[in-house]
C-alpha positions as CSV (number, residue, x, y, z in Angstrom):
1,X,-17.9,19.7,-1.8
2,X,-17.9,16.3,-0.2
3,X,-15.1,13.6,-0.6
4,X,-15.0,9.8,-0.3
5,X,-11.5,8.6,0.2
6,X,-10.1,5.2,-1.0
7,X,-6.7,3.6,-0.1
8,X,-5.3,1.6,-3.0
9,X,-2.2,0.3,-4.7
10,X,-3.3,-0.5,-8.2
11,X,-0.9,-3.1,-9.2
12,X,-2.1,-2.8,-11.8
13,X,-5.4,-0.9,-12.0
14,X,-8.1,-3.5,-13.2
15,X,-12.0,-3.5,-13.6
16,X,-12.5,-4.6,-10.0
17,X,-10.7,-1.2,-9.0
18,X,-13.1,0.6,-11.4
19,X,-16.1,-1.0,-9.6
20,X,-14.8,-0.1,-6.2
21,X,-14.0,3.6,-7.3
22,X,-17.7,3.5,-8.8
23,X,-19.3,2.1,-5.7
24,X,-17.4,4.5,-3.4
25,X,-19.1,7.5,-5.2
26,X,-22.5,5.9,-5.5
27,X,-22.8,4.7,-1.8
28,X,-21.2,7.9,-0.4
29,X,-23.2,10.3,-2.5
30,X,-19.6,12.1,-2.4
31,X,-18.9,14.9,-5.2
32,X,-15.5,13.6,-5.6
33,X,-13.5,10.4,-5.2
34,X,-10.0,10.8,-3.6
35,X,-7.6,7.7,-4.1
36,X,-4.6,7.5,-1.7
37,X,-2.3,5.3,-3.8
38,X,0.9,3.8,-2.9
39,X,4.1,5.3,-4.7
40,X,6.5,2.6,-6.3
41,X,6.9,0.2,-3.3
42,X,4.0,-1.7,-2.1
43,X,2.5,-3.1,1.2
44,X,3.5,-6.7,0.6
45,X,7.2,-5.5,0.1
46,X,7.0,-5.5,-3.7
47,X,7.9,-2.9,-6.4
48,X,4.9,-1.9,-8.3
49,X,4.6,-3.5,-11.7
50,X,4.4,-0.1,-13.4
51,X,5.3,3.4,-12.0
52,X,3.0,5.7,-9.8
53,X,2.3,8.0,-12.8
54,X,1.1,5.3,-15.1
55,X,-1.0,3.8,-12.4
56,X,-2.4,7.5,-11.4
57,X,-3.5,7.9,-15.1
58,X,-5.3,4.7,-15.1
59,X,-7.2,5.6,-12.0
60,X,-8.1,9.1,-13.2
61,X,-9.6,7.6,-16.6
62,X,-11.7,5.3,-14.8
63,X,-13.7,6.7,-11.7
64,X,-11.2,8.5,-9.6
65,X,-11.1,12.3,-9.3
66,X,-7.8,13.0,-7.5
67,X,-4.8,11.0,-6.6
68,X,-2.3,11.5,-4.0
69,X,0.7,9.3,-3.4
70,X,1.2,7.4,0.0
71,X,4.7,7.8,0.6
72,X,7.3,4.8,1.2
73,X,7.5,5.4,4.8
74,X,3.6,4.3,5.0
75,X,3.1,2.2,1.8
76,X,6.0,-0.3,2.5
77,X,4.6,-1.5,5.7
78,X,2.5,-4.2,7.5
79,X,-1.4,-3.6,7.7
80,X,-1.5,-1.6,10.7
81,X,1.2,1.0,9.6
82,X,-0.3,1.1,6.1
83,X,-3.8,1.8,7.4
84,X,-2.3,4.6,9.8
85,X,-0.8,6.3,6.8
86,X,-3.7,6.1,4.6
87,X,-6.4,7.2,7.1
88,X,-4.1,9.8,8.1
89,X,-3.9,11.4,4.7
90,X,-7.6,11.0,4.0
91,X,-8.3,12.8,7.4
92,X,-5.8,15.6,6.1
93,X,-7.7,15.9,2.7
94,X,-10.9,16.5,4.7
95,X,-12.7,13.4,3.6
96,X,-16.1,12.8,5.1
97,X,-16.1,9.0,4.4
98,X,-13.8,6.3,3.2
99,X,-14.6,3.1,1.2
100,X,-12.9,-0.1,1.2
101,X,-13.3,-3.5,-0.3
102,X,-14.2,-6.5,2.2
103,X,-14.1,-10.2,1.9
104,X,-15.8,-10.7,5.2
105,X,-18.2,-13.7,4.6
106,X,-20.9,-11.8,6.7
107,X,-21.9,-8.3,7.3
108,X,-19.4,-6.5,9.8
109,X,-19.8,-3.2,11.6
110,X,-16.4,-1.7,11.3
111,X,-17.2,1.4,12.8
112,X,-18.2,-0.4,16.1
113,X,-15.2,-2.4,16.0
114,X,-12.8,0.9,15.8
115,X,-14.6,2.6,18.6
116,X,-14.4,-0.8,20.8
117,X,-10.5,-1.0,20.1
118,X,-10.2,2.8,21.1
119,X,-12.1,2.3,24.3
120,X,-10.5,-0.7,25.3
121,X,-6.7,-0.5,24.3
122,X,-5.8,-1.3,27.8
123,X,-7.5,-4.5,28.0
124,X,-6.1,-5.3,24.5
125,X,-2.5,-4.7,25.6
126,X,-2.8,-6.8,28.6
127,X,-4.1,-9.7,26.8
128,X,-1.5,-9.4,24.0
129,X,1.3,-9.3,26.8
130,X,-0.2,-12.5,28.3
131,X,0.6,-14.3,25.0
132,X,4.3,-15.8,25.5
133,X,4.6,-18.1,22.7
134,X,7.6,-17.0,20.7
135,X,6.6,-19.1,17.7
136,X,3.6,-16.9,17.1
137,X,3.8,-14.0,14.6
138,X,2.2,-10.6,15.6
139,X,-0.6,-11.3,13.3
140,X,-1.3,-14.6,15.1
141,X,-1.1,-13.0,18.3
142,X,-3.4,-10.1,17.5
143,X,-5.9,-12.8,16.0
144,X,-6.0,-14.6,19.4
145,X,-6.3,-11.3,21.2
146,X,-9.6,-10.3,19.3
147,X,-10.8,-13.9,19.6
148,X,-10.8,-13.6,23.4
149,X,-11.8,-9.8,23.8
150,X,-14.1,-9.3,20.9
151,X,-15.9,-12.8,20.0
152,X,-17.9,-11.6,17.2
153,X,-15.0,-10.9,15.0
154,X,-14.2,-13.9,13.0
155,X,-10.8,-13.9,11.3
156,X,-9.9,-16.3,8.4
157,X,-6.4,-16.6,6.4
158,X,-8.0,-16.1,3.3
159,X,-9.5,-12.7,4.2
160,X,-6.7,-10.0,3.5
161,X,-9.1,-7.3,2.7
162,X,-11.2,-7.8,5.9
163,X,-8.1,-7.8,8.0
164,X,-6.9,-4.6,6.4
165,X,-10.1,-3.1,6.9
166,X,-10.1,-3.8,10.7
167,X,-6.7,-1.8,10.7
168,X,-8.6,1.1,8.8
169,X,-11.3,1.1,11.4
170,X,-9.0,1.2,14.6
171,X,-7.1,4.3,12.9
172,X,-10.3,6.0,11.9
173,X,-11.6,5.8,15.1
174,X,-8.5,7.5,16.9
175,X,-9.6,10.9,15.3
176,X,-12.1,13.4,16.7
177,X,-14.3,13.4,13.8
178,X,-14.1,9.8,12.4
179,X,-15.0,9.4,8.6
180,X,-18.1,7.0,7.9
181,X,-16.9,3.6,7.0
182,X,-18.4,2.2,3.7
183,X,-17.6,-1.4,3.0
184,X,-18.0,-2.9,-0.5
185,X,-18.1,-6.4,-0.9
186,X,-15.3,-7.9,-3.2
187,X,-16.8,-9.4,-6.4
188,X,-15.1,-11.7,-8.9
189,X,-12.0,-13.1,-8.3
190,X,-10.5,-13.6,-4.8
191,X,-7.5,-11.7,-3.8
192,X,-4.9,-14.4,-4.3
193,X,-6.7,-15.8,-7.4
194,X,-4.5,-16.8,-10.4
195,X,-7.2,-17.4,-13.0
196,X,-8.1,-14.9,-15.6
197,X,-12.1,-14.9,-16.1
198,X,-14.5,-12.7,-17.9
199,X,-14.9,-9.2,-16.4
200,X,-12.8,-9.1,-13.1
201,X,-9.4,-10.9,-12.4
202,X,-7.4,-10.3,-9.3
203,X,-4.0,-8.3,-9.8
204,X,-1.9,-11.5,-9.0
205,X,-3.7,-13.2,-11.9
206,X,-3.1,-10.1,-14.2
207,X,0.5,-9.9,-13.5
208,X,1.1,-13.7,-14.0
209,X,-0.9,-13.7,-17.5
210,X,1.2,-10.7,-18.6
211,X,4.4,-12.6,-17.7
212,X,3.1,-15.5,-19.7
213,X,2.0,-13.3,-22.6
214,X,-1.5,-14.1,-22.3
215,X,-4.5,-11.8,-23.2
216,X,-5.8,-9.3,-20.5
217,X,-7.9,-6.8,-22.1
218,X,-11.2,-8.4,-21.0
219,X,-10.3,-7.6,-17.2
220,X,-8.6,-4.3,-17.5
221,X,-8.9,-0.8,-19.0
222,X,-7.1,-0.2,-22.3
223,X,-4.6,2.3,-20.6
224,X,-3.6,-0.5,-18.4
225,X,-2.8,-2.9,-21.2
226,X,-1.2,-0.2,-23.0
227,X,1.2,0.6,-19.9
228,X,1.8,-3.0,-19.3
229,X,2.9,-3.6,-22.9
230,X,5.6,-0.8,-22.5
231,X,7.5,-2.7,-19.5
232,X,6.8,-4.6,-16.5
233,X,8.5,-4.6,-13.0
234,X,9.1,-7.5,-10.7
235,X,11.6,-8.1,-7.8
236,X,14.0,-9.9,-10.2
237,X,14.8,-6.7,-11.8
238,X,16.5,-5.6,-8.7
239,X,18.0,-8.8,-7.7
240,X,21.5,-7.8,-8.7
241,X,21.4,-4.8,-6.9
242,X,20.0,-6.5,-3.8
243,X,22.6,-9.1,-3.7
244,X,25.3,-6.5,-4.0
245,X,23.8,-4.5,-1.2
246,X,23.8,-7.6,1.1
247,X,27.3,-8.8,0.0
248,X,29.1,-5.4,0.3
249,X,27.4,-4.5,3.8
250,X,28.7,-5.7,7.1
251,X,26.6,-7.3,9.7
252,X,26.7,-4.1,11.6
253,X,25.7,-2.0,8.8
254,X,22.6,-4.4,8.0
255,X,21.8,-4.5,11.9
256,X,20.7,-0.5,11.2
257,X,18.4,-1.5,8.7
258,X,14.6,-0.9,9.6
259,X,12.8,-4.1,11.1
260,X,16.1,-6.2,11.2
261,X,15.6,-8.3,14.4
262,X,16.6,-11.3,15.9
263,X,19.8,-12.1,13.8
264,X,18.2,-11.8,10.6
265,X,21.3,-10.0,9.2
266,X,23.3,-13.2,9.9
267,X,20.7,-15.3,7.8
268,X,20.7,-12.9,4.9
269,X,24.7,-12.8,4.9
270,X,24.8,-16.7,5.0
271,X,21.9,-17.6,2.5
272,X,22.9,-14.9,0.0
273,X,25.7,-17.1,-1.6
274,X,23.3,-19.9,-2.5
275,X,20.6,-18.1,-4.2
276,X,20.5,-17.7,-7.8
277,X,17.2,-15.6,-8.2
278,X,15.0,-13.4,-5.7
279,X,12.5,-15.9,-5.6
280,X,15.0,-18.8,-4.6
281,X,16.4,-16.4,-1.9
282,X,13.1,-15.4,-0.2
283,X,12.2,-19.2,-0.2
284,X,15.3,-20.0,1.7
285,X,15.1,-17.1,4.1
286,X,11.4,-17.3,5.0
287,X,10.2,-19.4,8.0
288,X,7.1,-20.2,9.7
289,X,7.7,-17.1,12.0
290,X,9.0,-14.7,9.1
291,X,6.6,-15.1,6.4
292,X,7.3,-14.5,2.6
293,X,5.6,-11.0,2.9
294,X,7.7,-10.3,6.1
295,X,10.8,-11.0,4.4
296,X,10.0,-9.2,1.2
297,X,9.4,-5.9,3.2
298,X,12.7,-6.6,5.0
299,X,14.5,-7.0,1.8
300,X,12.9,-3.9,0.3
301,X,14.3,-2.0,3.5
302,X,17.7,-3.4,2.4
303,X,17.8,-2.4,-1.0
304,X,16.6,1.1,-0.4
305,X,19.1,1.3,2.7
306,X,16.0,2.3,5.0
307,X,17.2,2.9,8.7
308,X,15.0,3.1,11.6
309,X,15.7,6.5,12.5
310,X,15.3,7.5,9.1
311,X,11.7,6.0,8.7
312,X,10.8,7.5,12.3
313,X,11.9,10.8,11.2
314,X,9.7,10.6,8.0
315,X,6.7,9.5,10.0
316,X,6.9,13.1,11.5
317,X,7.2,14.9,8.2
318,X,4.1,13.9,6.3
319,X,2.9,15.5,3.0
320,X,0.1,15.5,0.3
321,X,1.9,14.8,-3.1
322,X,-0.8,15.3,-5.7
323,X,-0.2,12.9,-8.6
324,X,-3.1,13.8,-10.8
325,X,-6.8,15.1,-10.9
326,X,-9.5,15.9,-13.4
327,X,-11.8,18.8,-13.2
328,X,-13.8,17.8,-10.2
329,X,-10.5,17.2,-8.2
330,X,-8.9,20.2,-9.0
331,X,-12.0,22.1,-8.0
332,X,-11.9,20.2,-4.8
333,X,-8.3,21.3,-4.2
334,X,-8.9,24.9,-5.0
335,X,-12.0,24.7,-2.3
336,X,-10.5,22.7,0.5
337,X,-6.6,23.5,0.1
338,X,-7.0,26.0,2.9
339,X,-8.1,23.2,5.2
340,X,-5.6,20.6,4.5
341,X,-3.7,19.7,7.5
342,X,-0.6,18.9,5.7
343,X,1.8,20.5,3.3
344,X,0.6,20.1,-0.1
345,X,2.9,19.5,-3.1
346,X,2.2,19.6,-6.7
347,X,5.9,19.8,-8.0
348,X,9.3,18.5,-6.6
349,X,12.2,20.8,-6.4
350,X,15.4,21.4,-4.2
351,X,13.3,22.2,-1.2
352,X,11.3,19.2,-1.3
353,X,14.2,16.8,-1.7
354,X,15.9,18.3,1.3
355,X,12.6,17.8,3.3
356,X,11.8,14.4,1.9
357,X,15.0,12.7,1.0
358,X,13.7,9.0,1.7
359,X,10.7,9.5,-0.9
360,X,13.0,10.9,-3.5
361,X,15.8,8.2,-3.2
362,X,13.3,5.6,-3.2
363,X,12.1,6.7,-6.5
364,X,15.6,6.7,-8.0
365,X,16.0,3.3,-7.0
366,X,13.0,2.3,-8.4
367,X,13.8,3.7,-11.7
368,X,16.8,1.8,-12.0
369,X,14.7,-1.5,-12.6
370,X,14.1,-0.6,-16.4
371,X,15.4,1.8,-18.7
372,X,11.8,2.8,-19.8
373,X,10.9,4.1,-16.4
374,X,10.7,7.8,-16.8
375,X,12.0,10.4,-14.1
376,X,9.7,10.1,-11.0
377,X,9.8,13.4,-9.5
378,X,11.9,16.3,-11.0
379,X,10.2,18.2,-13.7
380,X,6.9,16.4,-13.2
381,X,3.7,18.1,-12.7
382,X,0.2,16.5,-11.6
383,X,-1.6,14.7,-14.5
384,X,-4.7,16.6,-15.8
385,X,-7.7,14.5,-17.1
386,X,-11.0,15.9,-18.5
387,X,-13.8,14.5,-16.3
388,X,-15.7,11.6,-17.9
């Protein structure tokens, strides 16, 4: 059997995601579509609006055959690390191709770009080191680097899918047998659009509509609508816990947190007294250099007490946690499992808790956001859905 992989978050699953899964199957010609999906904390430094099990079920009912969790040490990261984890897992799952959305205005050869980066890393590093403007963010520096060394690449601020796709291409090219890259043009609403229109709306617009009590059934599957009626999670659910963590921690303790750099711990300690909500706190902490997304990820690390040594250790212990499958996905598991390049987990027990403590702790803290969130690991088995 041949598989096409997709790297997703589904926050929440909507009609655009269904289109993506269907396009992956059609354009790849694969027998199964495998989604590597972020767990309960996401790339932009946010808790998922509904838990990973609910989102996995939504996906399996709408075009995906097998859902594997992207653990927090990859999911809660900037684009380059997020892509590294996603591609690593798809490679371990023996995928022949991977399909991704793009908002690039013109056709772009992602495979060629990945090969270029792999073969010219030395020049790229030298060009990066020559940029000594301390006011520039890492993303701004990399944009300038590629403007110089790869002129055919045109980057715009309103192309988050394109930027992420470039990271996928770089990581995929590092493997001896790269997967075939299949870009799918984004249709309908833009990534940050806040408007609900018929057919396809952005996840941002859907979350805002739910918060305002507006109707969303025209843009999401019925299962998503049902799950969102049960509960919705935002950062505000964890604001009291975050505030406690910052107030009760010493500066020295905060300095041990992953990505705590350049005195940000002092800034957090200073401004935490003045904020009355998470949104207000982020607005006060962020700067031109440290964007809202960057600060949200940092605050996620603080909330979850993720230290640098711990996340570096987790990078060395990757695993394939199966969240669910249909008959096709189950058949693929039976056929390909002997070839998987990482440990395969279908149920969490004491052994897994000792092996992957960061993943377990993260889910326990996520569960504290709402009393309706069920146990996320112990006693849970993969969701089984009949193939459509």
